[in-house]
C-alpha angles and dihedrals in degrees: 000000000000091000089060091050091051091047091051092050093048090051090048093051093048092064121108093261113023091185091066089050090052091047090053090049093050093047096049112102118239115241092227102048100025090225130096125242091251091049092054091047101043104021094238141067113269123236112258135180088269115086116254138182116261092235090061091059096056114108117262118154116228115247103269093198092055092046093049091048092050090048092052092049091050092049091051091049092050092047091050094053093041092052091044092052095045098043094243118170128199113256119230128207098020 
C-alpha cells in the first residue's frame, strides 16, 4: 500500500509544475471528513487554478465535532474489517 502512495507522489512531483500538483492535493476533500487538508488548516477553501465563486472562499471552519465523529466511525469500520480478515479475537481479562 505504501509503495503505491510513494509511486503516486513521485508521479505527481515529476509533472511540469509540482506546486500545482500539491495545490490540487491540498484542495481535494478527504472522503472521511468531507473537508480538504487546506480547509482544516485555514478554515476556508484555497484558491486554485479552477474558477470558484467568491462566497466559497470566505472563511468558515468545518464542524470539528462532526469531523471527529466521522473519523471515529471510519476507524471503527477499518478496525472491524482488519480484525475480521486477520482472525483477531477480543481479549478478556487484560
